[in-house]
C-alpha positions in Angstrom: 75.8 41.6 -64.1 72.5 43.4 -63.9 70.2 42.7 -61.1 67.4 40.4 -62.1 64.0 41.9 -61.9 61.8 39.1 -60.5 58.6 41.2 -61.2 59.2 40.6 -65.0 58.5 37.0 -64.7 55.2 35.3 -64.1 54.8 32.9 -61.3 53.5 30.0 -63.3 55.2 26.6 -62.8 56.5 26.8 -66.5 58.3 30.0 -65.9 59.7 28.7 -62.6 61.1 25.6 -64.3 62.7 27.8 -67.1 64.3 30.4 -64.8 65.6 28.3 -62.0 68.4 26.6 -63.9 69.6 30.0 -65.2 69.7 32.1 -62.1 70.1 29.6 -59.2 68.7 29.1 -55.8 68.6 32.8 -54.9 65.9 33.5 -57.4 64.0 30.4 -56.4 63.8 31.8 -52.8 62.5 35.1 -54.3 59.8 33.3 -56.2 58.8 31.3 -53.1 58.6 34.5 -51.0 56.3 36.1 -53.6 54.1 33.1 -53.9 53.7 32.9 -50.1 52.7 36.6 -50.0 50.4 36.3 -53.1 46.8 35.3 -52.7 45.8 31.7 -53.4 45.3 30.9 -57.0 44.6 27.9 -59.2 48.4 27.3 -59.7 48.8 27.0 -56.0 46.1 24.4 -55.8 47.8 22.4 -58.6 51.1 22.3 -56.7 49.6 21.8 -53.2 50.3 18.4 -51.6 47.1 16.5 -50.9 48.2 14.2 -48.1 46.0 11.2 -47.2 46.3 9.2 -44.0 47.8 5.8 -44.5 45.1 3.2 -44.0 45.7 1.0 -41.0 43.1 -1.8 -40.9 45.1 -3.7 -38.3 44.6 -0.8 -35.8 40.9 -0.8 -36.3 40.6 -4.5 -36.0 42.7 -4.4 -32.8 40.5 -1.6 -31.4 37.3 -3.6 -32.1 38.7 -6.7 -30.5 40.0 -4.9 -27.4 36.7 -3.0 -27.1 34.7 -6.3 -27.2 36.9 -7.8 -24.6 36.5 -4.9 -22.3 32.7 -4.9 -22.8 32.6 -8.7 -22.1 34.6 -8.1 -18.9 32.4 -5.3 -17.6 29.3 -7.3 -18.5 30.6 -10.3 -16.6 31.5 -8.2 -13.5 28.0 -6.8 -13.4 25.9 -9.8 -14.2 27.8 -12.7 -12.6 26.6 -13.0 -9.0 29.4 -15.3 -8.0 31.7 -12.3 -7.5 29.7 -11.4 -4.5 30.1 -7.7 -4.4 28.0 -7.4 -1.3 30.3 -9.7 0.5 33.3 -7.7 -0.8 31.7 -4.5 0.6 31.0 -6.2 3.9 34.5 -7.5 4.6 36.5 -4.7 3.0 37.0 -2.7 6.2 36.8 -5.5 8.8 39.3 -5.4 11.6 41.0 -8.7 10.6 41.5 -7.4 7.0 42.8 -4.0 8.2 45.2 -5.7 10.6 46.5 -7.8 7.7 47.0 -4.6 5.6 48.9 -3.0 8.5 51.2 -6.0 8.9 51.7 -6.1 5.1 52.9 -2.5 5.2 55.2 -3.2 8.1 56.8 -6.2 6.4 57.3 -4.1 3.2 58.8 -1.1 4.9 61.2 -3.0 7.2 62.3 -5.5 4.5 62.9 -2.8 1.9 64.8 -0.6 4.4 67.0 -3.5 5.4 67.4 -4.6 1.8 68.5 -1.2 0.6 71.1 -1.0 3.5 72.4 -4.4 2.6 72.4 -3.6 -1.1 74.5 -0.4 -0.6 77.1 -2.4 1.4 77.2 -5.3 -1.1 77.4 -2.9 -4.1 80.4 -1.1 -2.5 82.0 -4.4 -1.8 81.4 -5.5 -5.4 83.3 -2.5 -6.7 86.2 -2.8 -4.1 89.7 -3.6 -5.5 90.0 -6.2 -2.8 89.4 -9.6 -4.5 88.1 -11.1 -1.3 85.4 -8.4 -0.8 84.3 -8.4 -4.4 84.1 -12.2 -4.7 82.2 -12.4 -1.5 79.6 -9.9 -2.8 79.4 -11.9 -6.1 78.8 -15.1 -4.1 76.1 -13.4 -2.0 74.2 -12.0 -5.1 74.6 -15.3 -6.9 73.1 -17.4 -4.1 70.1 -15.2 -3.1 69.1 -14.4 -6.7 69.5 -18.0 -7.7 67.3 -19.6 -5.1 63.5 -19.1 -4.9 62.3 -16.8 -2.2 59.7 -19.2 -0.9 62.5 -21.8 -0.3 64.5 -19.2 1.6 61.5 -18.3 3.8 60.9 -21.9 4.7 64.6 -22.4 5.4 64.8 -19.5 7.8 61.6 -20.7 9.5 63.2 -24.1 10.1 66.7 -22.9 10.9 66.3 -24.2 14.4 66.6 -27.8 13.1 70.1 -26.9 11.7 71.3 -24.7 14.6 69.3 -25.3 17.8 71.3 -22.8 19.7 72.7 -19.5 18.6 75.8 -18.3 20.5 77.4 -14.9 20.7 81.1 -14.7 21.5 84.6 -14.8 20.0 84.8 -16.6 16.6 86.3 -20.1 17.1 86.5 -19.3 20.8 84.4 -19.1 24.0 80.8 -17.9 23.8 79.4 -15.2 26.1 75.8 -16.2 25.8 73.5 -18.5 23.8 69.8 -18.7 23.2 67.4 -21.0 21.5 66.9 -20.4 17.8 63.2 -21.3 17.9 62.6 -18.6 20.5 64.4 -15.9 18.6 63.6 -16.7 15.0 59.9 -16.6 15.2 57.8 -16.7 12.0 57.8 -13.0 11.8 61.5 -12.6 12.3 62.2 -15.4 9.8 60.0 -13.6 7.2 61.9 -10.3 7.8 65.3 -12.0 7.5 64.3 -13.9 4.4 62.7 -10.9 2.6 65.6 -8.6 3.6 68.4 -10.8 2.5 66.7 -11.7 -0.8 66.0 -8.0 -1.5 69.5 -7.0 -0.6 70.9 -9.1 -3.5 68.6 -7.3 -6.1 69.2 -3.9 -4.6 73.0 -4.5 -4.7 72.9 -4.8 -8.5 70.5 -1.8 -8.8 72.7 0.4 -6.7 75.9 -0.7 -8.5 74.3 0.2 -11.9 73.5 3.6 -10.5 77.1 4.1 -9.3 78.5 3.0 -12.6 76.2 5.5 -14.4 77.9 8.5 -12.6 80.3 10.4 -14.9 83.9 9.6 -14.1 84.7 13.3 -14.4 82.6 14.0 -11.3 84.7 11.4 -9.3 88.0 12.8 -10.6 87.0 16.4 -9.7 86.0 15.3 -6.2 89.3 13.5 -5.7 91.2 16.6 -6.9 89.5 18.5 -4.1 90.9 16.0 -1.6 87.7 14.2 -0.8 88.1 10.8 0.8 86.3 7.7 -0.5 83.5 7.8 2.0 82.8 11.5 1.6 83.0 11.1 -2.2 80.3 8.4 -2.1 78.0 10.3 0.3 78.3 13.7 -1.3 79.0 13.1 -5.0 78.3 9.6 -6.2 75.2 8.4 -4.3 73.1 11.7 -4.9 73.8 11.5 -8.6 73.1 7.7 -8.7 69.7 8.3 -7.2 68.3 9.4 -10.6 69.1 6.0 -12.0 68.3 4.0 -8.9 64.9 5.4 -8.1 62.8 3.9 -10.9 63.9 0.2 -10.4 63.8 0.7 -6.6 60.2 1.8 -6.9 59.4 -1.3 -8.9 61.2 -3.4 -6.2 59.0 -1.7 -3.5 55.9 -2.6 -5.3 57.1 -6.1 -5.9 58.0 -6.5 -2.2 54.5 -5.4 -1.3 53.0 -8.2 -3.3 55.8 -10.7 -2.3 54.8 -10.4 1.3 51.9 -12.7 0.4 54.4 -15.6 0.4 54.7 -15.1 4.2 51.2 -16.7 4.5 53.0 -20.1 4.3 54.6 -19.2 7.6 51.2 -18.5 9.3 51.9 -14.8 9.4 48.6 -12.8 9.5 49.4 -10.5 6.6 46.7 -9.5 4.1 46.4 -12.8 2.2 46.5 -15.0 5.3 43.9 -12.8 6.9 41.4 -13.3 4.1 42.3 -17.0 4.1 41.2 -17.2 7.7 37.9 -15.6 6.8 37.0 -17.7 3.7 37.9 -20.9 5.5 35.0 -20.2 7.9 32.4 -18.8 5.5 33.6 -20.5 2.2 33.3 -17.2 0.3 36.6 -17.7 -1.4 36.2 -15.5 -4.5 34.8 -12.4 -2.8 37.5 -12.5 -0.1 40.3 -12.9 -2.7 38.8 -9.9 -4.5 39.0 -8.0 -1.2 42.7 -8.8 -1.0 43.3 -7.9 -4.6 41.6 -4.5 -4.2 43.7 -3.7 -1.2 46.9 -4.7 -3.1 45.8 -2.5 -6.0 45.1 0.5 -3.7 48.5 0.2 -2.0 50.4 -0.2 -5.2 48.7 2.8 -6.7 49.8 4.9 -3.7 53.3 3.7 -4.1 53.3 4.4 -7.9 52.2 8.0 -7.2 55.0 8.4 -4.7 57.5 6.9 -7.1 56.4 9.4 -9.8 57.1 12.4 -7.6 60.4 11.0 -6.4 61.6 10.5 -10.0 60.5 14.0 -10.9 62.4 15.4 -7.8 65.7 13.6 -8.5 65.4 14.2 -12.3 65.4 18.0 -12.1 67.9 19.5 -14.4 68.3 16.3 -16.4 67.0 16.4 -20.0 65.7 13.1 -21.3 64.0 12.1 -24.6 60.7 12.0 -22.8 61.1 15.6 -21.7 62.0 16.8 -25.2 59.0 15.0 -26.6 56.7 16.6 -24.1 58.1 20.0 -24.8 57.7 19.5 -28.6 54.1 18.5 -28.2 53.4 21.7 -26.2 
């Protein structure tokens, strides 16, 4: 068959429709290449796609509504003198408020550290083939997730009514020493115990989900190298599970920071209780609550930034849909 001379055909749409059925897709590509190389003409304008954006009136209505709400909020914050911004500025850095912030941070750090340690132990127990260990961990998670944290804090604060003395010794045998529960379980210790045990139940499920997310092939390869169970968890499983565990753990830290405000019912001078002591004297309730809210917002912002960098550190080398979308936009 003779070679087809594409130059002998004009590039009008009529010629294209007549020639394509005869000579196939190869000639079609040749016409397309020539049309791309040729200068723009009226025929190109006729075949050009004139796309119009889809009208979205709902989006414009929502934008107007949200803009009006933001404007009303800003106007109210500026014009309403009840907010007492001068009082907020005066008490923001007072010694009592700063001591409350410091105690709030201490409660958060200690409770989260103990909760993570308890969560690791309970998660490993939950995955144990021993039915007693796994069922005991299930019972622990069921109880502490099923009862309100405020009830648990009040219970631990009044544990002396149930056990006046706490003894240390042989189980079901003689005791070596004993001490008063009210002297040991002070309000601060009761708060730490309640927050840690409650957090341990949630962290156990978070850590267990991270362990389950590790590829089975990694565990089999480690076992083929002769690694024991503890070494396998420390060197292989837990480092890879951190990528899954970090985001919900960061949320739990932020939640714990705000949950420490419940300790005010135990007369612990954390941030909320500190501002309560102030506005009970000067009756500036709203400005002092704004002081506490601003401090909570500041601390949660710092924690959110730290969570972002931790996620980026442990997510190195792992491609996600978000990473692909960011690369595509660039």
